[in-house]
N, C-alpha and C positions, 0 to 999 in steps of 0.2 A: 345951650350946650347939648341938649338931647338930640338936636338935629345933627350936630357934629358926630355924635355917637352913632346915629343911624347911618350916616355916610360911611363911617369907619366900618360898621358891621356889613354894609353892602359890599364895600371893597374887599372885606375879609371873606365874605361868602363867595364873591367872584373869584377870589384868589384860591379858595379851597376847592371850588368846582371848576377851576380853569381847565381848558382843553388844550392839548398839545398835538401838533402835527407830528405823528410818530413815523410816518412813511411806511412803505412796504404793506400797504393795505389798511393801516390804522389811520383813518382820516378823522381828525378832530375827535379823538376818543380819550376819555379821562383815564388816568393811570389805574384806578381801581376797577373801572369797567373793563379794561383790557384783561385783567385776571378773570373776570366773569366770562368774557368771551372765550378766553383760552381754556377755561374749565369746561365750558359747553363744547368747544371744539374737540378737546381731548376725550371728553366723555363720548361724543359721537364716534370718534375714531375707535375707541375701545369697545363701543357697542358693535361696530362693524367687525373689529378683530374678534370679539366674542362669538359672533355669528360665524365668522370665518373659521375659528378654531373648532366650533361645533361641527361645521361641515367637514373639516379635515378629520376630526375625531370619528365621525360617522363613516367617512371614506376609508380610513385605515382599519376601523373595526370590521367593516364589510370585507375588506381585503384579507384581514387576518383570519376570518372565518372560512375562507376558501382553502382548498387542498394545497395549492402550490403558492401560498402566500409568501413563503420564505424566498421565492425567486424574485419577488417584487420589493418587499419590505422586510426588514429584520425585526426581531422582537424589540430591539432597542429603539428603532424608529417608532414603533407603535406606542411604546411606553413614553417616549418623549412627547408625542402629540397629546396623549391622554393626560400627561402631567401638566401640559400648558393650559388645558381647559380649567383646571382648578386654580392655577395662578392668575389667569385672566379674570376669573370670577372674583378672586380676592382683590385684585387691583381695581376692578370696576367698583367694587363695594367701597374701597378706600377713596377712590376719586369722588364718589357721590358724597362723601363726608368731608372732603378736603375744603379748607377755607383758609383765608389769610389770618394768621394768629399772631397777636401782639401781646407780649408779657411785660408788665410794668413791675420793676423792682426798685428797691431803695430802702434806706433806713426808716425807722419809725418816724411818723409825723413830717415826712418830706413832701407830702401832698400828692401821692400816687392816685388816690381815689379822686381827688379834686381834678387832676389832669384828665382822668377818664371821663368824669362828669362833664368837663368843659368840651371834650371832643364829642361827647354824645349830645351836648347842648341841653342837658337835663340833669337834675340832681338825683341820680339813681342810687349811687353807692353811698353808704354812710361815710361821713368825713368830719373832721374836727381836729382839735389840737390833741397831742399825746398819741398814745397807741390806740388806734381806732379799729383798723381791720385786723381781725384775728385769724382768718383763713383765706383760702384762695376763692376768688369770685370771678366767674366767667360770664361775660355778657355776649349773647348771641341773638341773632335775629329770628323772628318768627312771623308767619303770615297771619297770626291771630291779632285781634284788635286790642287785647288786653295783655299786660305782662303778668308773669307768674314766676315762682321759684321752683327749682327741683334740687333735691339733695341726693347724695349718694346712697343713703340708707332707705330712701322711700321714693317710689315712682309717682306718688300722688302729688299733683301741683299744689303749691302753697301760695298764700297771698303775698304780694310784693312787699307789703309792710313788715313781714316777718324778717326781712333782711337785717333790721336793727337788732333784733334779739339773737339771730343765728350767727351773724358775721361780726358784730361789734365786740371788741375786747372788754367793753364795760358791762356787757350783758352777763347775767348769771347762767344763762342756758346756751352759751356760745359753743360752737363746734371746735374740734381739734384743729391745730394749725395746718396739718397736712390734708384737711378735708376740702372738698370742693362744693361750692354752691353755684348752680347755673341759673342765671337770670335770663329768662326768655322774654325779650322785649320786642314789641311790634316794629317791623321793618319800616313801616310808613312814618315812624316818628324820628328815624335817624338814617341819614344817607350812608354812613359807614356800614351799618348793619344790612342795608339793602344791597351793598356791594360785597356781601359774603365775608365781612371782617368780624373776627372774634377778638374781644379785648379781655385780658386776664389781669385782674388785680391780685396782689400778693401781700401777705403780712410783712412786716419789716424784717429785713434779712439779719438784723441785729438782735432778734428775739429768740432765735433758735439756731442750733448747731447742725441741724439735719439738712444741710444744703444739698448734699448729694441725692438724698431721697426726693427733695423738691424738684431738682433738675430732671431726674429720671421720670418722675411722675407727670410733671406739668410743662416741661420746657423742651423736650426732645423734638417735638413737632412745631416749635415756635419759629416764625419767620423773622421777627424783629424783636429785639429786647430794648426797652426804654428804661434807662437808669434815671430815676428822678432824684436829683441831688439837691441839697440845701445850699442856696447861693451864699448863705451866711458863713459857710464853712467850706474848707477844701475837701477834695475827694478822699474819703476815709478808706482805711485798709480793709475794713469789713466789706465795703462795696467792691474793692478790687479783688478780694479773695473769691467773692461769689462769681465774678465774671471770669476769673482765671479757671474756676471749676467748669463754668459753662464752656469756655474755650477748649478745655481738655476733652469734653464730650462731643462738642459740635465743631465742625471745621469752619473757621472764620465766621462766627455769628455776626449778624447785622445789629450793631449797637448804636443807639442814640442816647445822648446825655442831655437832660434838661436841667439847667441851673434854675430851679424853681424859686419863687419868692424874690425875684429880682426887683420887685417894686420897692424893697427896702433900700435899694441902691440910691434912691433919691435923697435919702437922709444921710448918706455917707460922702466923705471927701475922697479924692483920688479914685473915683469909681472906675475910670478907664484902666488904671493900673491893676485894680482888682480883677476886672474883666479879662485883661490880658493874662494875668496870672492863672485864672481858671482855664483859659484857652490853652495855654502852654502845658499845664499839668494834665488836663483831660486829653488833649491830642497826643501827648507823649504816652499816656496810658493806652490809648487806642492803637497807636502805631508801633510803639516800641515794646510795650509789655504784652498786650494781647496780640499784636501783629495782625489785626483784622483789616487795616487800611494803611495808607501812607499818611504822613504828617499833614500834608496840605488838605487831603480829602477828609482827614480826621476832624479838622476845624469846621468843615461843613456839616458835621454830625453833632455839633455842640450848639445849643440854643439857650438864650437867657430869657426866661418867660416868667409870667405871673399867672398861674393857673386860676387863682382866685379871681383876679380881674377878668380873665377871659370868660370864666363861668358866669360871673355877675353880668357882664356886658351881654353875653349871648342869651341868658335867661330873660333879661329885660327886653332885649330886641325881639325875641320870639313872642314875648307876651304883649309887646307894643307899649311898654311903659318906659319912662325915662329912667336912666341910671342915676342914683343919688350922687350929689357932688362930692361928698366926702368919702365915697367908697373907692374911687379911683384916684391914685396919687399922680402927681405930675409925671409926664413922660409915658403915660399908659399907652398912648398911641403906638409908640415904637414897640412896646412889649406885646400889644395885640397883633401888630404886623409880624413880629417875631414868632408868636404862637401860630399864626396862620401860615407863616413860612415853614415852620416845623411840620405842620400838618401836610403841607404840599410835598415837602421832601420825604416825609414819612410815608405818604401814600405812594409816591413813586418807588421808594425803596421796598416797601412791603409788597407791592405788586410784582416788582422785578424779582425780589427774593422768593416770593411764594411761587411764581411761575417756574423759577429755576429749581427751587428745592422740591416743590410738589410734583412738577410735571416733567422735568428733565430726566429724572431717574425712571419715571414711568415710561417716558418716550423711549429711553434706551432699552428698557425691558421689552417694550412692544416691538421695537426694531429687532431685538434679539429673537423674540418668539417668532416674529414674522419671517426672519431670515432662516431660522432653523426649520420651520414648517415648509418654507419654500425649498430648502434643500431636500426635504423628504419628498415633496411633490415632484421636484426635478428628477430625483432618483426614481420615483415611481413611474414618471413619464418615460424616462430613458429606458428603464428596465422593461416596461410594457411594450415599447417599440421594438426592443431587441427580441423579446419573447414573441411578438407578432411576426417578426422576420423568421424566427425559428419555427413557429407554427406554420407559416406559409411554406417554408422549405419542407417541413414534415408532411404537410398536406400534399405538396407536389410529389414527394417521394411515394406516399401512399397511393395517390391517384395513378401514378405511373405503374406501381406494383399491381394495382387492381386492373388497370388496362392490359398490362402484360399478361397477368394471370388469366384474364378473360380470353385474350387472343390465343395464348398457348393452350388453354383448355378447349377452345373451339377446334384448333388444329389437331389436338390429341383425340378429341371425340371423333373427328372425321377419319383420322388414321385408324382408330380402334374399330369403327364401323367397317372399314375396309378389311381389317384383320379378321374380324368376326365373320364377315361374309366369305372370305377365303376358307376359313375353318369350316364353316357350314357346308360349303361346296365339297371340301375334302371329306368331311364326315359322311355326307350323303353318298359320295362316290365309293367310299370304303364299305359302308353298310350295304349298298346296292350290290357291289361286287361280291362281298362275302355271302350275301343271301342267295344270289344267283348260283354261286358255287355249291352252296348247300342244297339248292333245289336240284342241281344236276346229279348230285350223289344221294338223292332222296331214296332211290331204290335200295341202295346199300343200307341206308339207315333203317328202312322199313324191314328189310330182310333180317336185321339184327334184333327185331322185336320178337321176343320169345314169350308167348302166352298160349295156354290151351285153346284150340280153335274148335268150335262146334257150330254147325249150320243152323242150330235152333235160333229162331229170331230173337228171343229174349237174351240168350247167352251171347249171341252175335252183337247185340246192342251194347252189352258190357265190354265186349272185346273192342269194339270201335271206340268207346269212350276212353279205355286205357290206351289205345293206340294214339288217340288225339293228344292225350297228356304226355305220352312218351315222345311223340313227334315234337311237340312244342318245347318240352324240356330240353331235348337234345339240340334242337335248332337254336334256342336261346343260349344254351351253354356254348355252342360253337361260335355264335356271334360274339358272345362275351369274350371268349378266348382269342378270337381273331381281331376284334375291333376295339373292345373297351379299353384294353391296356394302352395301346398307342394313343387312342383318343383322350383318355384321362390324363396321360402324361403331357400331351399337347395342351389340354385345358389348364392343367396346373401351371405349366410353363407360361402360358399366355396370361393367366391371372397374376402371377408374380411379375411378369413383364409390364402389365398394366400398372401395378403398384409402384414399380421402379420408375416408370415413365412419369407417373403422377407425382411421385415424391420429388422428382427433379424440378418441378415447377411450384411446389408448395413451400410455404415458410417452414422453418425448422421445427417450430412448436407443433405444427400439425402433421409432420411426417411420421411421428411416432404412433399416431392413431391409425395409420393405414394398415398395419399388420393386423390390427383387431378387426378390420373390415373384411379380411379374406375369409373364405368358408372354413369352418372348424371341422367339417367332416368331408370325406372324399365324395366326389360327385359320381353318381351311378346312372347309367343309361338304361332305361326301361324299354325293351324292344316291342313288347305287346303284340305277339303274333296271333294269339287267340285262335289256335287251330280248332278247338271244339266248335266254335260258332262258324269259323271259316269253312269247315268241312261238314257242317251239319246237313247240307243238302246232298251228301254222297249216298247213292243207293247201289249197293252191290248186285251183281248178277252171277250167281254161282250154281245155277241149274245146269244139268248135263246137256251138252250140245255136241252132236256127232260132227266130227271135223269135215266129213265128206257129204254132209247134208247140203242140199241146194243153198240154204241160207248161209252156211259157213263158206261154201265155195264162192258165193256172191261176195261175202265179206272179204275173202282172200283176194278175189278179183279186184274189188274196190280198194283193197289194202286196209291199212290201219286208219285211213281217213274216215271210212264209214263208221268205224267204232267210235272214233273221236267225235264225229258229228252226232252220233246217237247220244253219247254221253253229254255232249254239249247241248243237244236238243233237250235232254231231260232237265239239264240245269236251266236252259232258257225257258222251258215250260214253267219250272218252279219260279224263276224270276218274273216271268210274265204274269204269273198268278198274283204275285205280290206288288206288281207295278201298277201305279195309278193310271187312270185313263189319260191324264195329261201327259205323263211320261211316255205312254204308248204312242200318243200323237206326235211326240217329239222324236221318235225313232226315225232313222233314215230309211230310204228305199232299199239300200243294200242289206240292212238288218232284216227287213221283211222278206226279202228273197231268200236269205240263208235259212230263215225259219221255215219257209215253204219247202225248200229242198230237203231239209232234214226230216220234215214230216212225211214227205213222199217216200224217201228211202225207208223210213221206219215202217210205213204201211206195206211197202213192197216186201220187205223181209218177213213181216208177219204173215203176209199172204202166202209166200212160197213155203214157209215152214208149217203151215197148218192145212193147206189144201192138197187133196189127193189127186186133183186133176192134173197138177204139174207132173206128178210121178208117172201117171198113166201115159201122158203125152210123151214124156222122155223115154219111157220103157218101149213104147211102140216104135218110136223112131230108131232106137238102138237095135231092136229085134229085126226089123226089116233090113237094117244095114249090115249086121254082123252074124246073125244066125243064133240058134238056141244054145249051141254049145258055148259059144263065147259069152252068151248072156248068163248061162249057168255058172261058168267059171268066174265071171266078173261078180255075179251075185254072191257066190261062195266067198270070194275074196272080200267083197264089200261087207258081207255079214261078219266074216272073221275080224275084219278091222273094227267093225262096230262093237263086236263082243269084247275085243281087246280094250278098246277105249272105255267101254262101259264098266269093265272090271277094274280098270286103273283109275277110274274117277272116285278117288278116296278123299278123306278130310284134308290130307296134305295138298292134294291137287286143288281142292276147293280153296285152301288157304293161299296157295300161290296165285290163283286167279284173283282171289279177293285182294291180296297185297298189290298185284299188278294194277288192278283197277283203282285201288286207293292211291297208288303212286301217281297214276296218270291224272286222277281227279285232283289230288292235293297239289301236284306240280302246277297244274293250270291255275288253281286258286291262289297259290303262293306267288306265282308270277304277277298276278293281278295286284298284289299288295307290296311288291318290291319297292315301287316308287313311294308308296304311302309310308312304309316302314322306314325307309332311309330318310324321307322328309321329316318324319316324326322324331327320329334320332337327332337329325341335324337341328331341328327346332329346340329340342331339349338342350343341346349344346349352346345354341344361340341364346336361349333364355338364361342358362347358367352364366355365360360370359357377360351378357347384358346386365343381369342383376348384380353381378360382382362389380362391374365397372360403375354401375349406378351407385352402389354403396361406397365405392372408392371416390366417385365424383362428389358424393355428399360432403366429404372432407374439403374438397375444393370449394363447394358452396359455403361451407362453414367459414373457410378462409376468406371468401369474398364478402360474406356477411360481416365477418369480423373487421375486415378492412373498411367496409362501408360504415360500420358503427364507429370505428376509429376516426374516419374522415368527418363524420357528423360531430364527434366529440371535439375534434380539432377545430371545426367550424364554430362550434359553440364556445370553445375557448378563445378563438379569435374575436368573436363578438364581445365576449366578456373583457378581453384585453383592450379592444377598441374603446369600450365604455370606460375602462379604467384610465386609459391614456387621455381620453377626452376630459374626464373629470380632473385628472391630475394636471393637465394643461390649464384648465379653467382655474383651478385653485392656485397654480403657480402664477398665472397672470393676475389673479386676484391679490396675491401677495405683492406683486409689483405695484398694483394700484394703491394698496395700503401703504406701501413704502413711499409712494409719491405724496399721499395724504400726510404722512408723518413728516416727510421732508418739507412740505409746505408749512406744517405747524412749527417745525423747528425754525424755518426761515422767518415766519411771521412773529413768533413769540419768544424764541430762545436765542436766536443768533443776531438778528437785526432789529430787535424790538425798539431800540433807542432808549430803553429805560435806564 
């Protein structure tokens, strides 16, 4: 008979571990293992989603820290992404703890603990007749090799044997009914625990009225409820009330009903009618009262078993010992098959329910999170592209402005140079003309000089110094009166013209600065005649000279040219004394001839004025030709004239001669510096206009630099926007990839799992 039991247990094990062809990628995979794979898959997906959310959070945080972040993302977008990070972390933490949870309920002594022991194939939970289990006991798997206990009030593991004192209603140190004891059992000893199943035993629902508290505390995350009923009695109202409360809190809970202790049916008559009665009432309860299934499917959730027989059979089979003959009643084979069939249906149901209840909601949340982040990335991508277009348009406009400004500035600079050149020529012409006019009226100017004149050399030196200052002051005053006014008006007009022309090509923001660049004081021209140094080489000749002397006659005969040549010869001598040998070598042949001629004439005049030989020769010739009477008359007349001239040679006469000599000398010197003076004045005007235009042009340079800086900023912004659009596009595409991953998960495990 023991061989028969072994065959039965082998069939039962095969039935419990049977593989089903689930299609859609699940090839020959057990129902419980599907949940394990689904959990691993959803955890992988959420790990990827977590990384994705972190990347998205970093992305929006970086954008929000930029200046123009509001143009790409709103504060609401940023807060949405940041909020998802915490949600994903919470879901990931929950998923790591998710398991298939089965809660066993029933009245006292209906065999709940025995059913769990039979499923675990070991006598772990305390069981017996009467009220045995006093609190909730949760059995979960562990990778440890030994089992242990954990209680709510202490984290320290306890010995597994303490379960009898802590959980048994017969113990004096038992825990409260709403307490939980966790039995951590090695996974290697139980297939259910290896497949992430958690079994929860409960005290009898007829020993406490705190059903709502029980449900809230232990049942809200349950995937399957197993009502262990007593086959010897019909379904009690207490049991119905409990599941009504469960149904109120949970939407369509998965409920199995085990009519335990069905082995007593072997001693009863009309057992088929009793069984049918249980089926009708239980299926009516599931379909009509709880409305968790239809009537036909409800009958598939009702099983008639003997947990005691299943436990004894499995314990002996696992130990390799035969089952005693009188332990199993007749018909036990059918009950063992029924128990195995319950486990198979239970496994399929719990796997399907757990996948749906645990993962469907998480999948929907993941899809929502992914969809919302994708919207944010899509918005960031589109906005960044629009901003890139705006930046590109802005850059093109600024580049065109810069190019146009540069071109206009070059044209204006060229025009201004021409304008300045014309003004320089005009100033040079005006100053030259005015100075020449003043030189022509120099004799009148010198005649107006009224100072005491004395031929004493020391006093004469002071007289000349004052005359130099007088001449320079009046000449400069005349030039200022005749030239400065028109020139300054023209300069002011030209400067304002420069500012207006430049303002026309500058941006409005820089136009206001142009007025500050115009000169704050009136421009003044310095003529710098320096008559003192210019006429420093003047040497007057105010000694008495008889007009009919041979020298003077010769001078009259030679005209004024001789006097000029003599004066020029004196100047040339002075200049020659200061000229370097190299400069002398550079003089032309004409200059050397002029110097020789002037020296010859000077020597001739000196000779005729000092030698008596000339007088004797001339007197002899005249006497022989005219006679003595004529000679005496002419001599008398000649002497009278001499006396007259000698007597009229006063200080005034000397002053007139001095001024005439000074005018001749100063005129010749001033004519030499006409070009230099006019050129110097025009250079001052040129420098003033050039410096003014340079200051004004500095504003154009500032505008150009500002445009160049703005273009660089636009380029920098475009690079940043390109980086943002590339990242946003990558994150958007990553969202699409995660959507495909979740769609595959839904297709494999939620939609077409076949469970």
